N, C-alpha and C positions, 0 to 999 in steps of 0.2 A: 504494500500500500504506500502511496506517495506521502511525503511529509505533509503536503497540503490537504490531502484526503484525510489523513489521521487527525490533523488539526481541526478540520471541520467536524469530524465525528466527535471529538472531545468537546468542542463548543456546543454541539447539539445535545449531547448527554448532559452537560452542565446546565443548560437552559431547561431541559425537561426535568431534571432532578430538582432544580429550584422551584419550578412551577408546581411540582407534586407536593413539595413541603410547604408551600407558601399559604399563609392565611389570607394575604392580600396579593393576588397574582400581579396586579398592575404595579404595585410598589416593588415587587421582586423583579419584574421586567425592567422597571426604571433603574433599579440598582445594577442589574445585569448589564443594561445598556451603558450605564456610567462606567462600569468596569471595562467593557469592550472598548469604549472611547479612550480610556486611560491606556489600555494595551495598544491601541492603534497609535497613540502618541509615541509610545516607546518603540514600536516597530518602525515608525517613520524615522525616528532618530537613528536607530540601528541600520536601517536601509540606507540612509544618507551616508553613514560611516562606511558601510560596505561598498557603496558606489564610489566613494572617494578613494578607497583602497584599490578598486578596480582601475580607476583612472591613473592612479600613481603607478600601478604595475604596467599599464599600457605605455605610459611615458618612459618607464625604465626600459622596456623592450625596444621602443623606438630609438632611445638614446644609444643603447648598446648596438643596435643595427647600424646607426650612423657611425659610431666609432669603428666598427668592423669595416665598413666601406672606406673610411678614412685610412685605416691601416693598410688596406689593399692598395689604395691610391699611392700611399707613401712607399710601399714596397715596389710598386711598378716604377715610380720615379727614381728610387734608389737603384734599381736594376738598370734602368735606362742610362743613369749616370755612371754606371760601373761600380757602384758601392754595394758589393755582395753582402758584406757584414751587416750593414744597416737594413738591407732588404730582408735578410734572414731574421733579424731582430723584429722587424715589423710583422713578418709572417708568424713568428712565434706569439707575438701579442694578439694577432688576429685569431690564432688557434685557441688561445686561452679565453679570449672574449667569446668565441663561438660556443665553448663549453658553458660559459656563464649565461649566454643567450638562451640556451636550452632550459636552464633553471628558471630564468626570468619568464620565459614563455609558459612554462608549467605553472608558475605562480600566478601569471595573468589569467590563464584558463581557469584555475581554481577560483580566483577572485571573481571572474565573470560568472561562473556557475553559482557562486554564493550570492552574488548580486541578483541574479535572475530568481533564485529561490526566495530571497527576501522580498522582491517586488511581487511575486506571486502571493506570498503570505500577506503582504500589505493589501493587495487587491481583494484577497479572499476575506480578510477581516473587515474591510470597508464594505464589501457586499453583505456580509453577515450583519453589520450594523444597520445597513439599509433595510434588510429583511425584517429585523427586529423592530425598527422604527415604523415600517409599513404595517406590521402586524399590530403594533400598539395603536396606530391611527385607525386601523380598520376594524 
């Protein structure tokens, strides 16, 4: 079961349990709605943090790719000018940066996946709040 599906199931069970125990169902729904809105605020904050981390990771990947390209250009220029020692040094740096790039890309993909999950959770909770508000009005 997906994380979002599990989250929805838990929220529905909590609401049903509250309604079964409640002396005043309207008051309990209002309290539940208040709790959902508080949770939504926390999720918004956490989602923003995760999205910032995704952007940071994306920038790190781009910067590493730029540096790799720069090392390649430097190596070519050094080779053209007959400076084999510098060309070798630039290529060694490029190789080290390529290994680092793989790690940065993995971190970016993880951050992007986390960001997507948080967005889904936010949207699901916002929809849940809308449903509760609609049921309260109707």
